[in-house]
C-alpha positions in Angstrom: -9.3 9.8 10.9 -10.0 9.6 7.2 -13.7 8.9 6.7 -13.4 8.6 3.0 -11.1 5.6 3.3 -12.5 2.3 1.8 -9.7 -0.1 2.8 -10.9 -3.2 4.7 -8.8 -6.1 5.9 -10.5 -9.5 5.5 -9.9 -12.9 7.1 -11.2 -16.4 6.6 -10.5 -17.3 10.3 -11.5 -15.7 13.5 -8.2 -13.8 13.7 -8.2 -10.1 13.7 -6.4 -8.6 10.7 -4.2 -10.4 8.2 -2.7 -13.9 8.5 1.1 -14.3 8.5 2.0 -10.7 7.8 4.8 -8.5 9.1 4.3 -4.9 10.1 7.0 -2.2 9.9 5.8 1.0 11.6 9.0 2.8 12.7 9.9 4.1 9.2 8.8 7.4 7.8 7.0 7.9 4.5 9.5 9.6 2.1 7.2 12.6 1.7 7.3 13.2 5.4 11.0 12.6 5.8 11.7 15.1 3.0 9.4 17.8 4.6 11.1 17.2 7.9 14.6 17.5 6.4 13.6 20.7 4.7 11.8 22.1 7.8 8.8 22.9 5.7 6.0 24.3 7.9 2.7 22.8 6.9 4.4 20.1 4.8 3.4 16.4 5.1 3.7 15.3 8.7 4.8 18.8 9.8 2.8 21.3 11.9 1.2 24.3 10.3 1.2 27.8 11.8 -1.5 26.5 14.3 0.6 23.5 15.2 -1.8 21.1 13.5 0.2 18.2 11.9 -0.6 17.9 8.3 -1.7 14.6 6.7 0.3 12.9 4.0 -1.0 11.3 0.8 -0.4 7.5 1.4 -3.6 5.8 2.4 -4.5 2.2 3.6 -4.8 -0.3 0.8 -2.1 1.2 -1.4 1.1 -0.7 -2.3 4.4 0.6 -1.1 8.2 -0.1 -1.2 11.2 1.0 0.6 13.6 3.6 -0.8 17.3 3.1 -0.7 17.2 5.7 2.1 14.9 3.5 4.2 11.6 5.4 3.8 8.3 4.4 2.3 7.1 5.4 -1.2 4.4 4.2 -3.5 5.3 0.8 -4.9 5.8 -0.3 -8.5 6.4 -3.8 -9.7 9.7 -4.0 -11.6 10.0 -5.7 -15.0 11.7 -8.9 -13.7 13.4 -9.8 -17.0 15.6 -6.6 -16.5 15.6 -6.1 -12.8 15.4 -8.1 -9.6 12.1 -8.4 -7.7 11.4 -6.0 -4.9 10.0 -6.4 -1.5 6.5 -4.9 -2.0 4.1 -4.2 0.9 0.6 -2.9 1.3 -0.4 -0.2 3.7 -2.5 -1.1 6.7 -2.3 2.4 8.2 -1.1 5.4 6.2 0.0 8.9 6.8 -3.2 10.4 5.2 -5.3 9.6 8.3 -4.9 10.7 11.9 -5.4 7.4 13.6 -2.1 7.1 15.4 0.4 7.3 12.5 -0.1 11.0 11.8 3.6 11.6 12.3 4.3 9.9 8.9 5.1 6.5 10.2 3.2 3.8 8.2 2.2 0.4 9.2 3.2 -1.8 6.2 2.2 -5.4 5.9 3.7 -8.2 3.7 2.7 -11.8 3.4 -0.4 -13.8 2.7 -3.4 -11.5 3.3 -6.8 -10.6 1.9 -8.2 -7.1 1.8 -10.4 -4.8 -0.2 -9.1 -1.6 -1.6 -10.0 1.3 -3.9 -6.3 1.7 -4.9 -6.7 0.3 -8.4 -5.9 1.2 -12.0 -8.5 -0.3 -14.4 -12.1 -1.3 -14.3 -12.3 -4.9 -15.4 -11.1 -7.5 -12.8 -12.3 -11.1 -12.4 -11.7 -13.5 -9.5 -8.4 -15.3 -10.0 -6.8 -12.6 -12.2 -3.2 -11.9 -11.5 -2.1 -8.4 -10.2 0.9 -6.2 -10.3 1.6 -2.9 -8.6 2.0 0.5 -10.3 2.5 3.8 -8.4 0.7 2.2 -5.3 -2.2 0.9 -7.3 -3.2 -2.7 -8.2 -3.3 -3.4 -11.9 -4.4 -6.4 -14.0 -1.3 -8.4 -15.1 -1.2 -9.7 -18.6 0.7 -12.6 -20.1 4.2 -11.6 -21.1 4.3 -8.2 -19.4 7.2 -9.6 -17.1 5.9 -7.5 -14.2 6.5 -8.8 -10.7 3.3 -10.5 -9.4 2.0 -9.2 -6.1 -1.3 -11.0 -5.8 -4.6 -12.2 -7.2 -8.1 -10.9 -7.4 -10.1 -12.5 -4.6 -13.5 -14.3 -4.9 -15.5 -11.0 -4.6 -13.7 -9.4 -7.6 -14.4 -5.7 -8.1 -17.6 -4.5 -6.5 -18.7 -1.0 -5.8 -15.2 0.4 -6.6 -13.5 -2.0 -4.1 -11.1 -4.7 -5.4 -10.8 -7.9 -3.4 -7.1 -8.6 -3.3 -5.3 -11.8 -2.1 -1.8 -10.5 -1.5 1.1 -12.9 -2.3 3.2 -14.4 0.5 6.2 -14.0 -1.7 7.1 -11.8 -4.6 8.1 -13.4 -7.9 7.9 -12.7 -11.7 
C-alpha cells in the first residue's frame, strides 16, 4: 500500500466509486511488460533477489493511454488539429502500490467521474477551467492550444495540492 497517495474518488450519489466508468485491469503497464520481457530481476513488477515484487511508478489519479502494443503508459493529449483524439483514461489503482495490482496490472477508468488528484502541472486552477493531459498530469487548457480536452476543474478547485477533476465522458478537441 502506498500511504503517500493522495488520490480520492468522489461521487455525488450514494454509489461507491465513479459513475458510468469502465475498468480495464487485465493489461500490464508498459514499464512492467518491458521488465518482464527483458527478465530484469528487481525491475518494475519483477521480484528482487528476496522474491519481493517491486513497485512501478504509475499511481492512482494519473492519466494514462494504451500503447499500440496493448500496454498502459502515461497519457498525453494530442494536438487534435494534426492528430486524431485518443482514448485517455485515469488510474484508479496503479502499479506503484501493493493493493492487489502489484503485478503491474492497472485498473483504468474512463467516463464521467469526479476525483481529487495530485497529478498536476501548474499551480493556478479555478472551478470550471478546462483540462488536458500531459505525461500523466492534468494541465490547464488555454484557448487555441488545440489539445484534446479530458475534463474540467471541479467545484473544489485546487486545495492543499489536490485538484478536483471532473473527467469527461468523451474525448474531443
